[in-house]
DRENDO-1510 file (C-alpha; in Angstrom, 1 decimal, always signed):
<recs>
REC; n; res; u; v; w
REC; 1; MET; +20.5; +27.9; -74.7 .
REC; 2; PRO; +17.1; +28.5; -73.0 .
REC; 3; VAL; +14.8; +31.1; -74.5 .
REC; 4; THR; +13.5; +33.4; -71.8 .
REC; 5; GLY; +11.5; +36.6; -71.7 .
REC; 6; HIS; +8.4; +38.4; -70.5 .
REC; 7; VAL; +5.0; +38.2; -72.1 .
REC; 8; GLY; +2.3; +41.0; -72.0 .
REC; 9; ASN; +2.3; +44.6; -71.0 .
REC; 10; ASP; +3.0; +43.8; -67.3 .
REC; 11; PRO; +6.5; +42.5; -67.0 .
REC; 12; GLU; +5.4; +40.4; -64.1 .
REC; 13; SER; +2.3; +38.9; -65.7 .
REC; 14; CYS; +4.1; +36.1; -67.6 .
REC; 15; GLU; +7.7; +34.8; -67.8 .
REC; 16; GLU; +8.6; +32.5; -70.6 .
REC; 17; TYR; +11.3; +29.8; -70.5 .
REC; 18; GLY; +12.0; +27.6; -73.5 .
REC; 19; TYR; +14.4; +24.7; -73.8 .
REC; 20; GLY; +15.1; +22.7; -76.9 .
REC; 21; LEU; +12.2; +24.3; -78.7 .
REC; 22; GLY; +11.4; +22.6; -82.0 .
REC; 23; ALA; +12.8; +19.3; -80.9 .
REC; 24; PRO; +10.5; +16.4; -79.8 .
REC; 25; ASP; +12.0; +16.5; -76.3 .
REC; 26; GLY; +11.7; +20.3; -75.9 .
REC; 27; ILE; +9.7; +22.1; -73.3 .
REC; 28; LEU; +8.2; +25.6; -73.0 .
REC; 29; VAL; +7.3; +26.8; -69.5 .
REC; 30; LEU; +5.1; +29.9; -69.0 .
REC; 31; LYS; +4.9; +31.2; -65.4 .
REC; 32; TYR; +2.0; +33.5; -64.7 .
REC; 33; ARG; +1.4; +35.7; -61.7 .
REC; 34; SER; -1.4; +38.2; -61.4 .
REC; 35; ALA; -3.2; +40.3; -58.8 .
REC; 36; ASN; -6.4; +39.4; -60.5 .
REC; 37; ALA; -8.0; +36.2; -61.6 .
REC; 38; LEU; -6.4; +34.3; -64.5 .
REC; 39; ALA; -8.3; +32.5; -67.3 .
REC; 40; PHE; -6.8; +30.4; -70.0 .
REC; 41; GLY; -9.3; +29.6; -72.8 .
REC; 42; GLU; -9.1; +29.5; -76.5 .
REC; 43; ARG; -9.9; +27.4; -79.6 .
REC; 44; ARG; -6.6; +25.5; -80.0 .
REC; 45; GLN; -5.2; +24.3; -83.2 .
REC; 46; ASP; -1.6; +23.7; -82.0 .
REC; 47; PHE; +0.3; +20.5; -81.7 .
REC; 48; LEU; +1.5; +20.9; -78.1 .
REC; 49; HIS; +0.1; +19.1; -75.0 .
REC; 50; GLN; -0.3; +21.4; -72.0 .
REC; 51; LEU; -0.1; +20.9; -68.3 .
REC; 52; TYR; -1.4; +23.5; -65.9 .
REC; 53; TRP; -0.2; +23.6; -62.3 .
REC; 54; SER; -0.5; +26.0; -59.4 .
REC; 55; PRO; +1.5; +25.5; -56.2 .
REC; 56; ASP; -0.6; +27.9; -54.1 .
REC; 57; GLY; -4.3; +27.5; -55.0 .
REC; 58; PRO; -6.9; +25.5; -56.9 .
REC; 59; LEU; -7.4; +25.4; -60.7 .
REC; 60; ALA; -10.9; +25.1; -62.1 .
REC; 61; THR; -11.8; +23.9; -65.6 .
REC; 62; MET; -15.0; +24.7; -67.3 .
REC; 63; HIS; -16.8; +22.8; -70.0 .
REC; 64; GLY; -20.2; +24.5; -70.6 .
REC; 65; SER; -22.0; +24.2; -67.3 .
REC; 66; SER; -19.7; +21.6; -65.9 .
REC; 67; VAL; -16.9; +22.6; -63.6 .
REC; 68; ARG; -14.0; +20.4; -62.4 .
REC; 69; PHE; -11.2; +21.2; -60.0 .
REC; 70; ALA; -7.6; +20.0; -59.7 .
REC; 71; GLY; -7.0; +19.0; -56.1 .
REC; 72; PRO; -4.0; +18.9; -53.8 .
REC; 73; GLY; -1.0; +17.3; -55.5 .
REC; 74; GLU; -2.7; +17.5; -58.9 .
REC; 75; ALA; -2.3; +19.4; -62.1 .
REC; 76; TYR; -4.5; +19.7; -65.2 .
REC; 77; TRP; -3.6; +18.0; -68.4 .
REC; 78; VAL; -4.9; +19.2; -71.8 .
REC; 79; ALA; -4.0; +17.2; -74.9 .
REC; 80; ARG; -3.1; +19.0; -78.1 .
REC; 81; ALA; -5.9; +20.7; -80.0 .
REC; 82; VAL; -8.4; +20.2; -77.2 .
REC; 83; SER; -10.1; +23.4; -76.1 .
REC; 84; CYS; -10.4; +23.9; -72.4 .
REC; 85; ASP; -11.1; +26.8; -70.1 .
REC; 86; VAL; -8.7; +26.7; -67.2 .
REC; 87; ARG; -9.1; +29.3; -64.4 .
REC; 88; ALA; -7.1; +30.3; -61.3 .
REC; 89; GLY; -7.8; +32.8; -58.5 .
REC; 90; ASP; -6.2; +36.1; -57.8 .
REC; 91; ARG; -2.6; +36.4; -56.4 .
REC; 92; GLN; -2.0; +32.9; -57.6 .
REC; 93; THR; +1.0; +31.5; -59.5 .
REC; 94; VAL; +0.2; +29.3; -62.5 .
REC; 95; TYR; +2.7; +27.3; -64.5 .
REC; 96; ARG; +1.7; +26.3; -68.1 .
REC; 97; ILE; +4.0; +23.6; -69.5 .
REC; 98; CYS; +3.9; +22.8; -73.2 .
REC; 99; VAL; +5.4; +19.5; -74.5 .
REC; 100; ARG; +5.1; +17.3; -77.5 .
REC; 101; GLU; +5.2; +13.9; -75.7 .
REC; 102; VAL; +2.4; +12.2; -73.9 .
REC; 103; PRO; +3.4; +10.3; -70.7 .
REC; 104; PRO; +2.4; +6.6; -70.9 .
REC; 105; ALA; +0.3; +7.0; -67.8 .
REC; 106; LEU; -1.8; +9.7; -69.5 .
REC; 107; ALA; -2.3; +7.9; -72.9 .
REC; 108; GLY; -5.8; +8.5; -74.2 .
REC; 109; LEU; -6.6; +11.3; -71.7 .
REC; 110; ARG; -7.9; +14.4; -73.6 .
REC; 111; ALA; -8.3; +16.6; -70.6 .
REC; 112; GLY; -8.5; +16.1; -66.9 .
REC; 113; PRO; -6.8; +16.4; -63.5 .
REC; 114; VAL; -3.6; +14.3; -63.1 .
REC; 115; THR; -1.4; +13.5; -60.1 .
REC; 116; LEU; +1.9; +15.3; -59.8 .
REC; 117; ASP; +4.5; +13.8; -57.4 .
REC; 118; ALA; +6.6; +15.8; -55.1 .
REC; 119; GLU; +9.8; +15.7; -57.2 .
REC; 120; ALA; +7.9; +16.9; -60.3 .
REC; 121; ALA; +6.4; +19.7; -58.3 .
REC; 122; ARG; +9.9; +20.7; -57.1 .
REC; 123; LEU; +11.3; +20.7; -60.6 .
REC; 124; ILE; +8.7; +22.8; -62.3 .
REC; 125; PRO; +9.7; +26.1; -60.5 .
REC; 126; ALA; +13.3; +25.1; -60.8 .
REC; 127; ILE; +13.3; +25.2; -64.6 .
REC; 128; ALA; +11.3; +28.5; -64.7 .
REC; 129; ARG; +14.4; +30.5; -63.7 .
REC; 130; ARG; +16.9; +32.4; -65.8 .
REC; 131; THR; +19.8; +30.6; -64.1 .
REC; 132; CYS; +18.6; +27.1; -65.3 .
REC; 133; ASP; +20.7; +25.7; -68.2 .
REC; 134; GLU; +19.2; +23.7; -71.1 .
REC; 135; ALA; +20.7; +20.3; -70.2 .
REC; 136; THR; +19.3; +20.5; -66.6 .
REC; 137; ALA; +15.9; +21.6; -67.9 .
REC; 138; LEU; +15.6; +18.8; -70.4 .
REC; 139; ALA; +16.6; +16.2; -67.8 .
REC; 140; ALA; +14.0; +17.8; -65.5 .
REC; 141; ARG; +11.4; +17.6; -68.3 .
REC; 142; ARG; +11.8; +13.8; -68.4 .
REC; 143; ARG; +11.3; +13.5; -64.6 .
REC; 144; ILE; +8.3; +15.9; -64.6 .
REC; 145; LEU; +6.5; +13.8; -67.2 .
REC; 146; ALA; +7.4; +10.6; -65.3 .
REC; 147; GLY; +5.9; +12.1; -62.2 .
REC; 148; LEU; +2.4; +12.5; -63.8 .
REC; 149; GLY; -0.3; +9.9; -63.3 .
REC; 150; ALA; -4.0; +9.5; -63.7 .
REC; 151; PRO; -5.7; +10.2; -60.4 .
REC; 152; PRO; -7.3; +7.1; -58.8 .
REC; 153; ALA; -10.8; +7.0; -57.5 .
REC; 154; LEU; -11.2; +6.7; -53.7 .
REC; 155; PRO; -9.0; +3.7; -53.0 .
REC; 156; ALA; -9.9; +0.6; -51.1 .
REC; 157; PRO; -9.0; +0.9; -47.4 .
REC; 158; ALA; -6.2; -1.7; -47.8 .
REC; 159; GLU; -4.5; +0.6; -50.2 .
REC; 160; VAL; -4.1; +3.5; -47.6 .
REC; 161; ARG; -1.5; +2.8; -45.0 .
REC; 162; GLY; -1.2; +4.6; -41.7 .
REC; 163; VAL; -1.1; +8.2; -43.0 .
REC; 164; GLY; -2.6; +9.4; -46.3 .
REC; 165; PHE; -6.2; +9.2; -45.3 .
REC; 166; ALA; -6.6; +13.0; -45.2 .
REC; 167; LEU; -4.9; +13.4; -48.6 .
REC; 168; THR; -7.1; +10.7; -50.1 .
REC; 169; VAL; -10.2; +12.5; -48.9 .
REC; 170; ALA; -8.8; +15.9; -49.8 .
REC; 171; ARG; -8.2; +14.9; -53.4 .
REC; 172; ALA; -11.7; +13.4; -53.8 .
REC; 173; LEU; -13.4; +16.4; -52.2 .
REC; 174; ALA; -11.3; +19.0; -54.2 .
REC; 175; HIS; -12.7; +17.6; -57.4 .
REC; 176; ASP; -16.2; +18.6; -56.1 .
REC; 177; PRO; -16.1; +21.1; -53.2 .
REC; 178; ALA; -19.9; +20.8; -53.0 .
REC; 179; ASP; -19.7; +17.2; -51.9 .
REC; 180; PRO; -21.7; +17.2; -48.6 .
REC; 181; THR; -20.0; +14.0; -47.2 .
REC; 182; ARG; -19.3; +14.4; -43.5 .
REC; 183; LEU; -16.1; +13.4; -41.7 .
REC; 184; ASP; -17.6; +10.3; -40.2 .
REC; 185; GLU; -18.9; +9.2; -43.6 .
REC; 186; TRP; -15.5; +9.5; -45.2 .
REC; 187; ALA; -14.1; +7.6; -42.2 .
REC; 188; GLU; -16.6; +4.8; -42.7 .
REC; 189; ARG; -15.7; +4.5; -46.4 .
REC; 190; LEU; -12.1; +4.2; -45.5 .
REC; 191; ARG; -12.8; +1.8; -42.6 .
REC; 192; VAL; -11.0; +4.0; -40.0 .
REC; 193; SER; -12.3; +5.9; -37.0 .
REC; 194; ALA; -13.4; +9.5; -37.4 .
REC; 195; LYS; -10.8; +10.3; -34.8 .
REC; 196; THR; -8.1; +8.8; -36.9 .
REC; 197; LEU; -9.1; +10.7; -40.0 .
REC; 198; GLN; -9.5; +14.0; -38.0 .
REC; 199; ARG; -6.0; +13.4; -36.6 .
REC; 200; ASP; -4.6; +12.9; -40.0 .
REC; 201; PHE; -6.2; +16.1; -41.3 .
REC; 202; GLN; -4.6; +18.0; -38.4 .
REC; 203; ARG; -1.2; +16.4; -39.1 .
REC; 204; GLU; -1.4; +16.8; -42.9 .
REC; 205; TYR; -2.9; +20.3; -43.1 .
REC; 206; GLY; -2.7; +21.8; -39.6 .
REC; 207; MET; -6.4; +22.1; -39.2 .
REC; 208; PRO; -9.5; +20.0; -38.7 .
REC; 209; TYR; -11.6; +18.6; -41.6 .
REC; 210; THR; -14.4; +21.2; -41.4 .
REC; 211; ARG; -12.0; +24.1; -41.5 .
REC; 212; TRP; -10.1; +22.6; -44.4 .
REC; 213; ARG; -13.3; +22.1; -46.3 .
REC; 214; THR; -14.5; +25.7; -45.7 .
REC; 215; LEU; -11.2; +27.0; -47.0 .
REC; 216; LEU; -11.4; +24.7; -50.0 .
REC; 217; ARG; -14.9; +26.0; -50.9 .
REC; 218; LEU; -14.0; +29.6; -50.5 .
REC; 219; ARG; -10.8; +29.3; -52.6 .
REC; 220; ALA; -12.7; +27.5; -55.3 .
REC; 221; ALA; -15.3; +30.3; -55.2 .
REC; 222; ARG; -12.6; +32.9; -55.8 .
REC; 223; VAL; -11.7; +31.1; -59.0 .
REC; 224; LEU; -15.3; +31.1; -60.2 .
REC; 225; LEU; -16.6; +34.5; -59.1 .
REC; 226; ASP; -15.2; +36.3; -62.1 .
REC; 227; SER; -17.3; +34.3; -64.4 .
REC; 228; ALA; -20.6; +33.4; -62.6 .
REC; 229; PRO; -23.2; +35.0; -60.4 .
REC; 230; VAL; -22.8; +34.8; -56.6 .
REC; 231; THR; -25.8; +32.5; -56.1 .
REC; 232; LYS; -24.6; +30.0; -58.7 .
REC; 233; VAL; -21.1; +30.0; -57.3 .
REC; 234; ALA; -22.5; +29.5; -53.8 .
REC; 235; HIS; -24.3; +26.4; -54.8 .
REC; 236; ARG; -21.4; +25.1; -57.0 .
REC; 237; VAL; -19.0; +25.1; -54.0 .
REC; 238; GLY; -21.5; +23.6; -51.5 .
REC; 239; TYR; -23.4; +26.4; -49.8 .
REC; 240; ALA; -27.2; +25.9; -49.4 .
REC; 241; SER; -27.9; +29.6; -49.8 .
REC; 242; ALA; -26.2; +32.7; -51.2 .
REC; 243; SER; -26.5; +34.4; -47.8 .
REC; 244; ALA; -24.6; +31.5; -46.0 .
REC; 245; PHE; -21.9; +31.8; -48.6 .
REC; 246; ILE; -21.7; +35.6; -48.4 .
REC; 247; THR; -21.4; +35.4; -44.6 .
REC; 248; ALA; -18.6; +32.8; -44.8 .
REC; 249; PHE; -16.7; +34.7; -47.5 .
REC; 250; ALA; -16.9; +38.0; -45.6 .
REC; 251; LYS; -15.7; +36.3; -42.4 .
REC; 252; GLU; -12.7; +34.9; -44.1 .
REC; 253; TYR; -11.7; +37.7; -46.5 .
REC; 254; GLY; -13.2; +40.8; -44.9 .
REC; 255; THR; -15.3; +41.7; -47.9 .
REC; 256; THR; -18.4; +40.4; -49.6 .
REC; 257; PRO; -18.2; +38.4; -52.9 .
REC; 258; GLY; -19.8; +41.3; -54.8 .
REC; 259; ASP; -17.3; +43.8; -53.5 .
REC; 260; TYR; -14.5; +41.3; -54.2 .
REC; 261; VAL; -15.5; +41.1; -57.8 .
REC; 262; ALA; -15.9; +44.9; -58.1 .
REC; 263; ARG; -12.4; +45.4; -56.6 .
REC; 264; ASP; -11.0; +42.9; -59.1 .
REC; 265; ALA; -12.6; +44.6; -62.0 .
REC; 266; SER; -11.5; +48.1; -61.0 .
REC; 267; ALA; -7.9; +46.9; -60.4 .
REC; 268; ARG; -7.6; +45.4; -63.9 .
REC; 269; THR; -5.5; +47.3; -66.4 .
REC; 270; SER; -5.8; +44.5; -69.0 .
REC; 271; PRO; -8.1; +41.6; -69.7 .
REC; 272; THR; -7.7; +38.7; -67.3 .
REC; 273; ALA; -7.9; +36.1; -70.1 .
REC; 274; VAL; -4.4; +35.0; -71.2 .
REC; 275; ARG; -4.1; +33.5; -74.6 .
REC; 276; ARG; -1.1; +32.1; -76.3 .
</recs>
């Protein structure tokens, strides 16, 4: 039988679903949802590998002064006993999946973004439900692990067929929102016209490249604002100045970054760092 329950003082802050716990093929799924930013960081001594995935926003990982992001269609893998600070923005759902097995495609990876195919992305929320039975969840676990892969670098043009140009660029840019590469420069790298790439962004995301990049940068900033000064965040996500960042942030969200952080702090009834 699956083990389910709530974790923390807020019954909606974390739901826990365990299937076959203690067995090599078991799986533990923790589903987090918070009105404020979430941070997962601790010195780990456990023997479980962990996968972090959010269907509705970016994840940032911090190692000292280095910050990396998981892009569209990606999750973040952390091997057992590896310490890693993973962060998500406010009003964001995060799934934390704990397993004992390493997928062959991720052998040797200590921590880093990984691709997550559409079927795996569908199955993760499906097993984080009270109505899911253990046999179904354990079968889904096998498919989820099979759906993980190491993300490739920007592929050669011949490897991208017809559509997929926007997704290729989006994944590369999401790893580093501050990347200043223009649409025409991306198109040149992929050996397609700028018009073709722009059209693919419109088809894939319903908006042009520059708008998509602006939203990416601002969403990434929301993940970081809780832990870094506004000026540092502005530069980290690609703005030349704090004033340009503040203007863009206020235009999109109706509040300045400083007021956003203050609102988050006053709304908190418990620490945002989640440790298990």
